N, C-alpha and C positions, 0 to 999 in steps of 0.2 A: 606773253601768254595770249592764246588764240580765244577769239570770241566769235561764234557764229552769228551771221546775219539773222534777222527773223525771218520766219518762214509762215505760210498760210498756216491758220490755226483755228482749231475748233475743239471743245471739250463738253461735257455734260453739265457744265454750271450755268449759273442763272444768265451770264452775259451772252450766251449762245444758244440756249433752249428756253423757249418761254414757259413751257409746263413739263417738268419731268415727272411728273405722275398723271398722265392725261386718262381718260376714259376711252373706250373704244368709240370712234365716231366723232371724237374732238379733233381740232386743228392745231397744230404745233407749228410755232415757227422757229426756224432753224437759221443760225448765222454763222458767218465765217468771216475771220479779218484777213485781208491779203495786204502784205507790205508795198509800200510805195515801190515803183521799179519792177515789181513782179506785174505784168500787165495780162492776164488771160483773156482771150477773145471771149469767152463765155464760162458760166460756172453752174454746174447741174448737181443736184442731188440724186444719187443713186439708192433705191430702197426697195424692198420687198413688199408686195401686197398679195396676200393669199399664195405666198410662195413664189410669185412671179415678179422678176426684177423690172423696175420702171423707173424712169428718168424725168426730173422735174427742173426747170430753169430757175436759177436765183436771179433776183434782180440787183442790181448795183444802187447801193445805198451811200450813207454819209462817207464823206472823204476827208482826210486831214493830209498835211505834209507827210505824214508817216503811214498811213494806211487807208485802205477802202473796205467798207463792210458790205457784204452780200448776203440776201436773206430769201427766203420762201417759206410759205406754210403748206403744210402736208397734213393730210388726214391720216389718223391712226386707225387702221382697219384691222389690226391683229394684237394679240397680247403683247408679242415682242416684234418690235420694227428695227430691223438692221440696215443700217445706212452708212453712206460714205459719199464724199464729195469728188467730183470730176472737174478739173480745171483745162479747159481746152485751149491749146496753144496753136499756133500756125503749123500744121503738119504732124502734131501730136498731141498728147493729153498727159495729165499727171492726176494721180489718186492721193487724195487726203483721208486717212483712215486714224484709228487709235495708236497706230505705231508710227505715223508720221506722214512724210510726203514722197511719193514714188513716181518715177518716171517709166515704171513698166506695169503691166497688169497684175493685179494682186488678187488673193482669194479672199472669201468672205470672213474669214476667222477673225480679224482684227476690226471688223467693222464697228462703227459706234452704235449703241443699242438703247432705245427707249421702252420702258416695261410699262404697260397699261395696268398699273396696279396701285392702290393707295398709297400716299405718300409715307415715307419712314418716319419713326418717332422724331420729331423736330429736336427734342432736347440733346440726342447725340451730338448735334453739330457743336455744341459748346460744352460737351462732357469730357471732362479728365479723369479717367479711372486710376484706381489705387486698388492695385492687387493684393490681397491678404490670403496668407496660408494659415488657418484659424489658430493651429497649434503653435505657431511661432512667432506671432506679432506682438501680443500683450496678454498678461494674465491678471485676474483680478486677485489671484492668490487664494481663491476659495478651493477647499480640499474636497475631492470627491472620491468614492470608492473606483479603483482601478481595475479594468478587466486584466485577465490573465497575461494576454499577449503584450500588454504595455510595458515597456522598460523606461522607468522614470529617470530624467535627466535634471541636472541643476539648470536653472534658466540662462545663465550667462556661460555655459560650457557650449564648445563647438559640437555639431553633430558627428559621431563617430565615423561616419563615412561609408565606404564600400564594406559592409560586413553582414553577418547573420541577422541583426537587428536593424538593418535599413529597413526604415518605413515602419518601425514599432517604437522609435524613440519619442519617448512622452515628455513634452515640456510643459504643458498645462494652459496653453493659450485659450481664450474663451470670449465670449460676446461681451461680457461684462468688461473684460480687459480692453477690448476695442472700443468699447463707449468711453471708458477713461481716458482714451488717447484720442479722442475726437478733436481735442484741441489741436494736437499736432497736424492732423489732417487739414483743418481749418487754417492754421498758419501757412502750411504748405501750399493751399489754394485748391487743392483737388475737391472735386464735387460728386464723385460717384465711388462706390466700392464695389470690387469684383471679388467674392469669396470663392476660393477652391473648396470643394465639397464640404458641406456642413452635416451631412447625414451620418448615422452611426455606422460603424465598419469595424474591421479587425486591423486597421493599421492609422498612422497619423496622417497619412495622405487623404485616406477615406474616398479613394476611386473604387473601392471594393463594398459598396453600401450593403448593409444587411437590411436595411429598410429604406424607402424613400418617402415614408409617410410622416417621418418625425425628424426634428433636429437633434443632433448627438447630445445626450445628457452630459457627456464630458464637457460640453460646450456651454451647457446651461438649458439644454432642451428647447422645446417650442416656447416655454415661457420666456426664457432667455433672448430668443431669437425675436420674438414679438416686441419685447421691451425696448431691444436694441434697435429693431425697425422704426418703430415709433419715435425715438430718440433721434436717429440719424435723419430720418424724414423731416422733422422738425428743424433739424439743422441746414435742411436743403441739400441732403445726399440722396442720390439714386442708390439702390443696391440691387446686385445681379448675382444669381446662384450659378452652380456648376452641376450639370446633371450629365450622367453617364447612360445616354441612351443607347449605346453599344452593347452594354454589359452591367451586370450587377456583381455583388461578391457571393462567394461560396457560403457564406453564412446566410443569405437572404431567405426570408420565409418562403418566397416562391421557389428556390431550387430545394430547400429542405423538404417542402410538400411533394415536390415531384420525385424525389430520390425515394422517398417513404411509401410512395403510392403510384404504381404504374399507371393507372387510370386517373389520376389526379388532372383536373383542369389546367393546372399549372405546367404539367409536362410539355404541353405544346409551347411553352415559352422558350423552350432552349432546342439546340441541336445536340443529338446523341450520337455517340461515336463508341463502338464496343472496342475499338483497337486500341484506345487509350485506357489507362488504369481507371481513372476517375469517371469514365463512360460517358462524358459530355465534351462538347468542344468550348474551349476557353479562349479568350482573346490572347493572341500568339501562344495558344497551347497551354496557358495558365490555368490551373484547377481553381486558382482563388478568383479567377475573372469569368465566370462562364457568360458566354456570348448569348444574346437575345434574338430570338426568331420572330420576326415580324409577319411571318406568313399567319401567325395566330391573331385573328381578330380580336380575340379577348385581351391579349396583351396590348394591342392598339387602343383599345377602350382604357385600360388600367394606366397605361403611359401617358395618353395625350387626348384620346377622343371623347372619354367619358365625362359626363357632366361635373365630376368631382377627381378627374384624373391628376396624376400628380404633376404634369405640366401646369394645368390650371390651378391646382389648389394652392400653390405657393405664390400665385400672381394675384390671388383674392384675399379679402379680408379673412383672417386677422393678420396674415403674414404680409401682403402687399410688396412683395418683391416687384422689381422694376424690368426684369428680363431673365435670360437665360444664356449662359455659355454651355454649348455642348461639347462634352469630351469626345474625341476621335470621330467627330462628325462625318468624315470621309468613310469610316467603316461601318456606319450605322446601317443596317439593313442590307449589307454587301456580304455575301458568302459563297465562294466558289461560282456557280453558274447562277445564282440569284442575285439580284439588283433591286432592291426596293427601296434605294437611298432616296431618291427623289419622292417616292411616296411619302415616306416616313418624315423628311424634311417639310414637305408641304404640308402634311397633317399636323404637325408641331407648330408650324406658322399658323395654320387655321385655327388651331386650339387656341393660341395666346391672341390671335386677333378677336376671338369671340369673347374673351374674358377682359383683356387688357391689350387694345390696339397700339397702345401707347408703349409697349414694353419692347426690348430690343432683344433680336435672336442673333447671336452670333457662334459659329461653329469652328472648332478646331480642325483643321487639315493639315495632315503631315506634308502634303505637297500640294501643287496648285492645279486643279482641275476646273477649267472656266465653266463646265457644265454643272459644277456644284453651286455656282455662284450666278444662275440665271435669272435671279430676283424673286423667284416664286418660292423658295424654301428659305434658307438662311439669308438674313440680310446682309451679311458679311462674313468674313473669315478672321481668325487669328493670323495676322499678315506676317509670318514668318518668312515666307518665300520671296514676297513682293517688297519687304522692308528690312527686317532684322537681319535677314541674310546679306543683302548688299551693303548694309551699314557695317556688319561685322566685317565683311571681306576687305571693305575701303578702310575703316579706322582702326583694326586691329593692330596692337603692338606689343610684341614680346609676349604673346600668347601660345608658346610652345606647349603649355599644360594640356591644351584640348586636343584630344584624339578623336574627337566626335564633332563634326562641325553641323550641329543642327540636324541631326540624323544621318550625316554621310561619315563613312569610315575614313576620314580625313581631318587633318588639322585644318585650321582656319586658313584659306588662302588669302594671297594678296591681291587684290585688284585695284586698278586705277579708278579715279573717278569716272571715267568714260565707261569702265566696264560696270561699275555699279549703277549708273544711270541707265544702261542698257537693260539691267536685270529689272529695275524699278518700272521702266516703260513698258517691259515686255509683259509684266504681272497686268498692269492697268488697262493694256489694250485688249480688246476682245471681251471683256466683261461690262455690263452696264456701269456707268457713272455712277450710279447710286449704291451699287453693290461694292465698288472700289471705295467710296467716301464712308460706307457704313462698316468697312473693316477695321478691326482692331490693330494699331500701331502698337509695337512693342520692340523695345532693345533687349529684352532679356524675360525671364519667367521663372517660375518655380521649378521647370522642366530643363533648363539650361544653366551655362555659367553665367555669373553677374557679368554686366557689360563694364563694370569696373576692372575687372580682370582681363576682359576681352581687349581694353586699350592699354594695358599694362599698368594700370594704376595712375595713368596720365590724367589730371583734372580737367585739362583743356580738351583734349580729346573727349573726354566724357560729356563735357558740356558742348561739345560740337554735335555729338550723337543727340543729346536731349534737344538742342536747337532744331534738328531734322524732326525727332519726334513730336515737338509741339509746333511745327510750322507747315508739316506736309499733310494732303488731305487724307482723312481718315479719324478715328476716334482713339487718342493716345491713351495708353495704359502704363503705369510706373509699378514696378514689382516694390513691395513695402522694403524700404531700407536703401532702396538705390539713391534716393535723394540725400543721404547722409554718407555714400560711399560704401556700403556695405559689400563684403566680398564673397566669393565662391567659386570655386574652380568647375563644378558640374553640379546637376540638379540638386541632390540631397545636400551636398556641400553648401549651395547657394541659400538653402533652407534655414537660415541661421536666425537666430532671436535678436531681437534690437535691445540693447542695453539702456533701459529708460533710467536706471540711477545714476550712472556714470558716464556722461556725454562727452568727454574730452576726446574720445576716439572718433566723434562726429566730424565729417567734413563740412564747415559751417559756411565755407566760401562756395561749395558745391550745391549746399541746400539754398543759399541766397540767389543762387543762379537758376535752379530750378523754380524756385518761388517766382522770380522775375518773369521767366518764360511762361509759366502756367497763367500767371495773371494776363500776359499780353494775349496768349491763346484765347482766353475766355471773351476778352472784351473786343478782339478785332473781327469786324465783318468779314474781311479779305481772307482771314485765316479759318473761319468757320463757314463760310459761304462761297469762296473764291474758288477759281479754276486753277489751272497749272500750267505754266509757259517755261520752258528751260532756256536760260539767257546764255549761261557761259559753264562750259564743263572742260576741265582739264585733268591732268592725273592727280593733282592734289586738291583741287577745289571745284566745288559745284555751286550754281547759283540758279535760283528761280524766282519766277513772279507768281503771286497769288492775287488774283484780281476779281472784284465783285463789283455790282452795282453801286456801292456806296464806299469803297476804299481799295486801293493797290498797295501792296508792299513788296519789296525785294528781299530775298533773303539769301545770304552768301555763307558758305561753309568751307574752311579749308583745314586739311589734316597736317599742315607745317606752317612754319613761321616764315617770315619774310615780308617782300612787299606785295600788297593785294591791290587788285584795280578791275573795276567793272565800269563800261561804259554804257549808259542808259540813253544816250542820244538815239540809237537806231529805233528804240522803242518809243520816243517822245516823251521821256519821263525825266524828272530830275528830284532830288531828295526834298521833301517837304519837312520831315521830322527823324531824328533817331530814335528807334524804339529799343533797340537792344545792341550792346556791342560799341565799336568805334564811333566817334561823332563822324558825320560827313555832311557835305552840302554840295550843290550843283548837280550837273548831269554826270559826273565822272566822280565814282565812288573811289576813294585812293586812301590807304592807311597802311601802316605795318604792324606786324606782331613778332614775339619771340618764338612762339609755339602754336600749335594748333587753335583755331580762332573760328568765331561767327559773328554776324552781325544781321539786323533786322532794321530796314529803313522803310517809312511811309513815302510814297512817291506820289507825285503830281504831274 
């Protein structure tokens, strides 16, 4: 099995950047580590000041048998500082940027970045989210009058699937039901809850809100939400809501007023199109999801800018939510030749900072646009492209059921470990480290097949994916039920209820593995604050280091059984303690497994 030698390295973590959230005018120390045997004549940092590239020499610092550190202090003169490192050799030079080390000239797209913006919420570093689709997680059993659109289902029956009632199957989950099952979440070890929309709507997915001003009475209303939030906070949980800034529902009061009166102030909230039967632009043409028009300053006031705007209201007493997930954030404010996306994203960020600067802002992006993660709007994204998709491609097994590969008209492809890591590295290169580590990690969600099905119900592969989820840089999120092996071959099928009365179908071994990994994630300084160095990548295995000022750990994941080996000598490390998986000691990790496997070791 091949293992690459260490390369010159830098990332945005605390070992390499003295202050990741400086003010303009501050000086920041930048460091790189160069392995022994690699002897550049000089090292320089190239950065932009007011748009002009400049270079500054690094000084050689501490040396060991393994490596030499180089450093320089640079002044931050602009809101964004793009930089990369130049290693000067005899007769040539190399560049070190976010993508790696290159012996040829490179463009600025993958440069490292420092953002002169206050630090992101500290709590997200040790947060492990649990995604709850409110109608399907747990029910208190309270009977409430049902709207005409709702199609009642018995709790433990499966969703009907692709049918006329998809999106209208009503199971009756509510806030009180979630409160009754907080013990399960505490036992698992998660410490944050991400609710998909809880606003009233004409569907159980609730992305077609009829109001943003109240919680759905079917869930317990405002009173139920406040009671739940108080209970959850008292138990140490954070709570994040889900907001559709791109659209509302056709039943929303704004649209109804606009339809009834052509001179209504709400008329300017929408795009109008006489060529379609319903007369207005809908998200993907859907009449049920009218698209919002942010050319309207009044809409901006109501949505985020006003003193009691929707964005602000739910982050303040008595609701006290801890953040927002923004649905289709990449489409918000974008329509044909208009692009107000960054204005709106920055406006939402500003509104949140005004009322609760400790709140997290993460947006769903259908694909990866680095400009959307510039650090001044969304803190991060739901990382489908830079995490879920590579992991699916590498760990999938017997997943022929899927004809939609996370938005692509294809079955899940089969990639090698090298291919998956190339995808992982491509995502993180060219965006600020802060945007990378503030993005949500996920193996699946309410919009996808369950990871259990992606890996062909292979428990060991499932745990291999969970190991990546809970050790990789970012904010991990677990879709409710994944920890017990809940299944689902596509979005609606994956929105199954959890059988709380009869638990013999629960995968208790999987649950124990998730529990162990979550506990490790929360207490490990390296996993919450560390950088990322790739140690070994083969077709069937990946291995990386997470290193901080207080701790270093090595993570190994394989999709197949056999003999496994990682040589830590080139990195100057040896195993100090086994944290998860096979026991190991010394500078060479060596063990065998019958199937997919993973391990985590503290090193010194």
